C-alpha positions as CSV (number, residue, x, y, z in Angstrom):
1,G,81.6,53.6,125.2
2,E,78.2,51.1,125.7
3,A,75.4,52.8,126.8
4,Q,74.7,52.4,130.4
5,V,71.3,50.8,131.2
6,F,69.8,51.9,134.5
7,D,67.4,50.3,136.9
8,F,65.0,52.9,137.2
9,S,63.5,51.4,140.4
10,T,66.6,52.4,142.3
11,M,66.6,55.8,140.8
12,V,66.0,59.0,143.3
13,R,64.0,62.2,142.7
14,K,64.6,65.3,144.8
15,A,63.4,68.7,144.9
16,V,63.9,72.1,146.4
17,V,61.0,74.6,146.1
18,V,61.4,78.4,147.3
19,G,58.4,80.7,147.3
20,I,59.3,84.3,149.2
21,N,56.8,86.9,149.3
22,Y,59.4,89.0,151.7
23,V,57.0,89.3,154.5
24,S,59.7,90.8,156.8
25,N,60.0,93.6,153.9
26,G,56.5,94.8,154.1
27,R,55.2,91.7,152.0
28,M,56.7,92.6,148.4
29,L,54.9,89.9,146.7
30,R,51.6,88.0,147.1
31,G,51.4,85.1,145.5
32,A,55.4,83.4,145.5
33,C,54.6,81.1,148.7
34,A,51.3,80.1,147.3
35,D,53.1,79.1,144.1
36,A,55.5,77.2,146.1
37,Y,53.0,75.0,147.8
38,S,51.3,74.4,144.4
39,W,54.7,72.9,143.0
40,E,55.2,71.1,146.3
41,Q,51.7,69.5,145.9
42,L,52.0,69.0,142.1
43,L,55.5,67.3,142.7
44,A,54.4,64.9,145.8
45,G,51.1,64.1,143.9
46,D,50.9,63.7,139.7
47,L,54.6,63.8,139.6
48,G,55.5,60.9,142.3
49,F,58.0,62.7,144.2
50,A,58.4,61.4,147.8
51,P,57.4,63.9,150.3
52,S,60.5,63.2,152.2
53,R,62.4,64.2,149.0
54,I,61.0,67.5,148.8
55,R,62.3,70.4,150.7
56,T,60.1,73.6,150.7
57,L,61.3,77.0,151.8
58,T,58.5,79.8,152.2
59,D,58.1,82.9,154.6
60,E,54.3,82.6,154.6
61,D,52.2,79.5,155.9
62,R,49.4,77.8,153.7
63,E,46.8,80.4,155.4
64,G,48.8,83.4,154.3
65,F,50.3,84.5,157.8
66,A,54.1,84.8,158.4
67,R,55.8,81.6,158.6
68,Q,57.1,80.3,162.1
69,G,59.4,77.2,163.0
70,P,62.6,76.1,162.2
71,P,64.9,78.1,160.4
72,E,65.8,75.8,158.1
73,N,62.3,76.1,156.4
74,L,62.5,79.8,155.8
75,P,64.0,81.0,152.9
76,T,66.9,82.9,154.1
77,H,70.2,82.9,152.2
78,E,71.9,80.3,154.7
79,A,68.6,77.9,154.5
80,I,68.7,78.0,150.6
81,V,72.2,77.5,150.5
82,T,71.8,74.1,152.8
83,A,69.0,73.2,150.9
84,L,70.5,73.1,147.7
85,E,73.7,71.6,148.8
86,W,71.3,68.7,150.1
87,L,69.6,68.7,146.6
88,V,72.8,67.4,144.9
89,D,74.3,65.8,147.9
90,G,74.4,61.8,147.4
91,V,73.1,62.2,143.5
92,M,74.1,59.2,141.3
93,P,73.7,58.6,137.7
94,G,70.2,58.6,136.3
95,D,68.7,60.7,139.4
96,V,66.3,63.1,138.8
97,I,66.6,66.8,140.8
98,V,64.4,69.7,140.4
99,F,64.7,73.4,141.8
100,V,61.6,75.9,141.7
101,F,62.4,79.5,142.6
102,A,59.3,81.9,143.0
103,G,60.4,85.3,144.0
104,F,62.8,88.1,143.2
105,A,65.7,88.3,140.9
106,T,68.1,91.1,140.2
107,Q,71.0,92.2,138.0
108,V,73.9,93.2,140.3
109,L,76.1,96.2,139.5
110,D,79.6,95.7,139.6
111,P,82.2,98.6,139.5
112,M,85.1,96.4,138.9
113,K,83.9,95.0,135.6
114,H,84.0,96.9,132.1
115,D,81.0,97.1,129.9
116,K,82.1,94.1,127.8
117,E,81.9,91.8,130.7
118,P,78.6,89.8,131.4
119,V,76.2,91.3,133.6
120,D,76.0,89.6,137.0
121,T,72.6,88.3,138.3
122,G,71.2,86.6,141.2
123,L,68.2,85.7,143.4
124,A,67.1,87.5,146.2
125,P,66.6,85.5,149.6
126,S,64.1,86.7,152.2
127,D,67.1,88.5,154.2
128,F,68.5,90.0,151.3
129,R,68.9,93.5,153.1
130,E,70.7,92.2,156.0
131,F,74.3,93.0,156.2
132,D,77.5,91.0,155.8
133,Y,81.1,92.9,156.0
134,L,79.5,96.3,156.4
135,V,77.4,95.8,153.2
136,P,73.8,94.3,152.5
137,Y,74.8,91.5,150.0
138,R,73.1,88.3,150.3
139,I,72.3,87.8,146.9
140,L,72.4,84.2,145.5
141,S,74.7,84.9,142.6
142,D,74.5,83.4,138.9
143,E,78.0,81.7,139.9
144,F,76.7,80.1,143.0
145,V,73.6,78.5,141.5
146,H,75.8,77.2,138.5
147,E,78.6,75.8,140.5
148,I,76.0,74.0,142.6
149,F,74.8,72.2,139.7
150,A,77.8,71.3,138.3
151,K,78.5,68.9,141.5
152,V,76.3,66.1,140.0
153,P,77.7,63.2,138.3
154,P,77.2,62.5,134.4
155,R,73.8,61.6,133.5
156,T,72.0,63.4,136.1
157,L,68.7,65.2,134.7
158,I,68.5,68.3,136.3
159,T,65.3,70.8,136.0
160,C,64.7,74.3,137.1
161,I,61.9,76.5,137.2
162,F,62.6,80.2,137.9
163,D,59.3,82.2,138.0
164,T,61.4,85.5,138.2
165,C,63.2,88.0,136.1
166,H,66.8,87.7,135.3
167,S,66.9,83.9,135.5
168,T,68.2,82.7,131.8
169,N,71.7,82.4,133.0
170,L,71.3,81.3,136.5
171,V,72.8,78.1,135.1
172,R,74.8,78.2,132.3
173,T,73.2,76.3,129.5
174,G,74.3,76.7,125.6
175,V,71.0,76.4,123.8
176,R,67.8,78.7,124.3
177,W,64.3,78.8,122.9
178,D,62.4,82.2,122.9
179,S,58.6,82.2,122.6
180,Q,58.7,85.2,121.0
181,S,60.7,83.9,118.2
182,P,59.0,80.3,117.7
183,G,61.2,77.5,116.2
184,R,64.6,79.6,116.3
185,I,67.3,78.4,118.3
186,V,69.8,80.8,119.6
187,H,73.2,80.8,122.0
188,N,72.1,81.2,125.6
189,I,74.8,83.6,126.5
190,P,75.0,86.1,129.5
191,L,74.1,89.8,128.5
192,P,77.1,92.1,128.5
193,I,77.0,95.0,130.9
194,R,76.6,97.8,128.1
195,D,73.4,95.7,126.9
196,A,71.7,95.3,130.1
197,P,68.7,97.4,130.4
198,E,69.0,100.2,133.1
199,E,65.2,100.8,133.0
200,F,62.2,98.6,132.2
201,D,58.5,98.8,130.8
202,S,56.6,100.1,133.6
203,R,53.4,99.8,131.6
204,T,53.8,95.8,131.9
205,W,52.3,96.3,135.4
206,V,51.1,99.8,135.9
207,R,48.5,99.2,132.8
208,N,47.9,95.5,134.3
209,Q,46.6,96.9,137.6
210,H,43.1,95.2,136.8
211,V,44.9,91.8,137.5
212,H,47.0,93.5,140.3
213,A,50.3,92.8,138.3
214,I,53.3,93.2,140.2
215,P,56.9,92.6,138.6
216,R,59.0,89.8,140.2
217,R,62.1,91.9,140.1
218,L,64.2,93.7,143.0
219,P,63.0,97.4,142.7
220,F,66.6,98.2,143.2
221,E,69.8,97.0,142.0
222,P,72.5,95.9,144.5
223,Q,76.0,96.6,144.3
224,R,78.8,93.9,144.6
225,P,80.6,94.7,147.2
226,L,84.7,94.8,146.7
227,W,85.2,92.2,149.6
228,S,83.4,89.5,147.5
229,H,85.9,90.0,144.4
230,A,88.9,89.4,147.3
231,T,87.2,86.0,148.1
232,G,86.7,84.9,144.7
233,C,90.6,85.5,143.9
234,L,91.8,83.8,146.9
235,Q,89.2,80.8,145.9
236,Q,90.3,81.0,142.3
237,R,86.8,79.7,141.2
238,V,86.8,78.2,137.6
239,T,83.4,78.0,136.1
240,R,82.6,74.4,135.4
241,D,80.7,73.0,132.5
242,L,77.6,70.7,132.3
243,A,78.4,68.8,129.4
244,N,77.6,65.6,130.7
245,V,74.1,66.1,132.4
246,G,70.8,67.1,131.0
247,V,70.0,70.6,132.2
248,F,66.4,72.2,131.3
249,V,65.7,75.5,132.7
250,F,62.0,77.3,132.3
251,S,62.6,81.2,133.0
252,A,59.7,83.7,132.9
253,C,61.2,85.9,130.5
254,S,64.3,87.2,128.8
255,D,66.6,89.4,130.8
256,Q,65.4,92.5,129.1
257,Q,61.6,91.8,130.1
258,T,59.6,91.6,133.3
259,A,58.1,88.3,134.8
260,L,54.9,89.3,136.4
261,E,52.6,88.0,139.2
262,A,48.9,88.3,138.5
263,V,45.6,87.7,140.3
264,I,44.4,84.8,138.0
265,H,41.1,83.1,138.9
266,E,41.0,85.2,142.1
267,R,44.6,84.2,143.4
268,P,47.9,86.0,143.1
269,T,50.6,83.6,141.3
270,G,53.4,83.9,138.8
271,V,52.5,83.8,135.3
272,L,54.8,81.3,134.6
273,S,54.0,78.8,137.3
274,Y,50.0,79.5,136.5
275,C,50.7,78.4,132.8
276,L,53.0,75.4,133.4
277,R,50.9,74.1,136.0
278,T,47.8,74.6,133.9
279,A,49.8,73.0,130.6
280,L,50.3,69.9,132.8
281,A,46.8,69.5,134.0
282,L,45.9,69.7,130.4
283,V,48.5,67.5,128.5
284,G,49.2,65.1,131.7
285,K,52.5,64.3,133.2
286,R,53.9,62.1,130.3
287,V,54.7,65.4,128.3
288,T,57.9,66.2,126.8
289,Y,60.2,69.5,127.5
290,S,59.2,70.8,124.1
291,E,55.6,69.8,124.3
292,L,55.2,71.5,127.7
293,F,56.9,74.7,127.0
294,A,54.8,74.8,123.6
295,K,51.5,74.4,125.8
296,S,52.5,76.9,128.2
297,V,53.4,79.4,125.6
298,E,49.8,79.0,124.0
299,I,48.3,79.4,127.4
300,V,50.2,82.7,127.9
301,S,49.4,83.9,124.3
302,E,45.8,83.9,125.5
303,M,46.2,85.6,128.5
304,R,47.9,88.4,126.7
305,K,44.2,89.2,125.4
306,R,43.4,90.2,128.8
307,M,47.1,91.6,129.7
308,P,47.8,93.4,126.7
309,F,50.8,95.4,128.2
310,M,52.4,92.1,129.6
311,D,56.0,92.1,127.6
312,Q,57.4,88.7,129.2
313,N,58.0,85.7,127.0
314,F,58.9,82.2,128.3
315,Q,62.4,80.9,128.0
316,L,63.5,77.0,128.0
317,T,67.2,77.2,128.0
318,F,69.1,73.5,127.8
319,N,72.7,72.4,127.2
320,E,73.6,70.4,124.2
321,N,73.3,67.1,126.1
322,A,69.4,67.4,126.7
323,Q,66.9,66.6,124.3
324,P,63.6,68.6,124.7
325,D,61.7,66.7,122.0
326,S,62.4,63.3,123.6
327,S,63.2,63.8,127.3
328,V,59.9,63.3,129.4
329,F,59.3,66.2,132.1
330,L,60.8,65.0,135.4
331,N,61.0,61.2,134.2
332,E,63.7,59.0,135.0
333,S,63.7,57.7,131.4
334,S,65.0,61.0,130.3
335,T,68.5,60.1,131.6
336,Q,68.8,57.0,129.7
337,G,70.0,58.9,126.4
338,L,72.3,61.3,128.0
339,R,75.8,61.2,127.2
340,G,78.2,60.9,130.0
341,R,81.9,60.0,130.6
């Protein structure tokens, strides 16, 4: 069909930013909320998002105290679901939406699956320990995250920044760039259960305590309850593809590695968030996705001199409709070249 010409002045840009230090669980992280506030400031500042179009959910305020206020501003399961539904609601072709998550992710054990099936992963909200149907299972599953973004119309630009572990397949994309293998393009497919790591290299944080390194991964793996299978069968869920939109996902590491939080310049922060924000400060906002990824990899390579046991390698995943070499980061003009039916 003919290429659609957009009036960029009418395009909408929306963002949901989530940072969780798990204050109610003993403050398991230190820098995730600060990362969220930094991303909020960057989006509303240099990147030009209207503050009214940004929803930020954290469990600490800007001074580092437990956040008080309306429940919709806290990163509970219900509030994150509501925020993501707001993010995709009313989106039109040519719009730009962003989801930033700093906190814990996890693999989810599933006794009903055989070892050749994909391992389940998910994001941990602040109330992940609370019970539903006699089982503590409030994980935001990869299935749920993908289906949220499958609701948007063709020619939408979707960008996710997951400063956590186990996040390369939270949104189903077909292509992956692994910074461990520069120039190599691989198919982005979920790990089968038989290949999922049962243990991770603890040296990545234990031997990086000079920067107070903490893994951004739940310290245990929750088990998917049987009732969730019954619910899925009743819903007859079918995973929809994202062929007609542009999707870019920055992930802190591959599924076998550990995403770290560390004290950098006297401030706890996620390594991915720090490198992306630093890269944007160095190269400016008119940068393509591939240029931003390359610059952030260059920065983290320098950090390895101080953190020699860090095993995380940044990942950039995208669908076949996306164009990382020509698409400008979070810019409406990048939707012009997207194919759509």
